[in-house]
N, C-alpha and C positions, 0 to 999 in steps of 0.2 A: 430448485433451491439454490444451487451453486450459481445460477445466473443472477438470481436476486442478491445473494451475498455479494457478487462482484459488483453489481451496481451500488449497492450500500456501502462497501468499503471504498469504491472509487469516488463515491460522493463525499465520504467522511475524510478521505485524503485530499480532495479539492478543497473542502473547506479548511482543512489544517494549513494548507499552503497559503490560502487567502488570509487567514487569521494571522498567521506567522508574519506574512508580509507587512500586514498592517500593525503588528506589534513592533516591528523594527522600524517603523516610521517610513515605509516603503524605501529603505536605504539600501536594500540588498535584493537583488533579482533572485539569488540562490534561495531565499526564504521561500519561493514559489515552486521548488522542486517537488515537494509532495503533492502540489497540484497537478504537476505534469504527469507523475504516476498515476494519480486519481483519474486524470482525463483519459489516460491510456486504458485503465481498468473500466472506464465508462464506455468507451469505444468497443472494448472486447465485449463487455456485457451486452451491448446493443446488438452487436454480431451475433452473439451466442443465442439470441432469441430465434434465429433461423435454424431449425433442426439440422440442415446439411453443413452450417457453419459451427454448430455448437462445440463439438470436441476441439476444433482447431482454435477457436477463439478463446476457450478456456485455458487451453495449453499456453497460448500467447499470453493471457492474463497472468497465469502463474509464474511464467518467465518474467514478467514485468514486475511481479511482486517480490520475487527473489531478487532480482537487481536492485529493487528498491530497499529490501532489507539489508543487503549487503553494502549499498551505498550508504545507509545511515548508520552504519556501524561506527564510522570514523568520529561521529558526534555522540553517539550512544555510550561509548567508552568513557566519555567525559561526565556522566551523570553524576558521578560523586561530587564534581565540583559545584554542581547546584546546590547540594547540600551543606557544603562546607564554605559557600559564598565567594569562591574564587573563579566562577565561570565568567569568561570575558564576553561570550555570546550566548546568554541563557535562553533567549527564544530559539535560536538554532539547535540547541540540545533538546528542548522540549518538542520542537517540530520533528527532529530526527527520532526522538523516542517514541512518539506518537506513531510516525510512519513505520518504524521498526515493528512496534507490537501489531499493528493493523496488518502489516504485510505478512507477518509470522502467523497470526490467526487465520488470515486468507489462505496461506499456503497449507496449514494443517487441515482446514476444512475442504480445500481442493483436492488434496492428495487422497484424503479419506473418501471423497466423493468418487474419485477415479478407481479407488480399489473396490468400493461397493459396486459399481457399474461392471467392473470386470467380472467380479464374483457372480452377479446377476445374469450376465451373458454366458457364463460357463455353467450355470444351473440349469 
C-alpha cells in the first residue's frame, strides 16, 4: 500500500509543480520545486516495487518528503497573506501549501506503515 501511496503523492506533487509553473507564466523555475520532490518520490516508488529495495526506497522517500515539508514552511507561514490579499506571490504560497500538506500526509502514512511492519515482524 505504501508503494502505491508513494507513487500517488509523487504524481500529485509533480502535477502541483507543473501547474504552479504554468500559473506563474513560466516566470520562475522555483515553481517547479514540488515537481522535483514528486519526481524523487516517483523514482523511490518505482524502486520500492523491488522487494529487496522496498525498505530502503521508502525510507528514502520519507526523507525526501520530510525535506519537502520543511522546505515549504517558508511560504506556508505566509498563508494568512492569501486571505487578507497582501500576498506578493500567491501561486508560490498555494504550491508550498499543497506540497506541505501532501508531504505531511505521506509522512504520517509512511511512519504508520513502518510501525505496523515492525509490530508484524515481532508477532
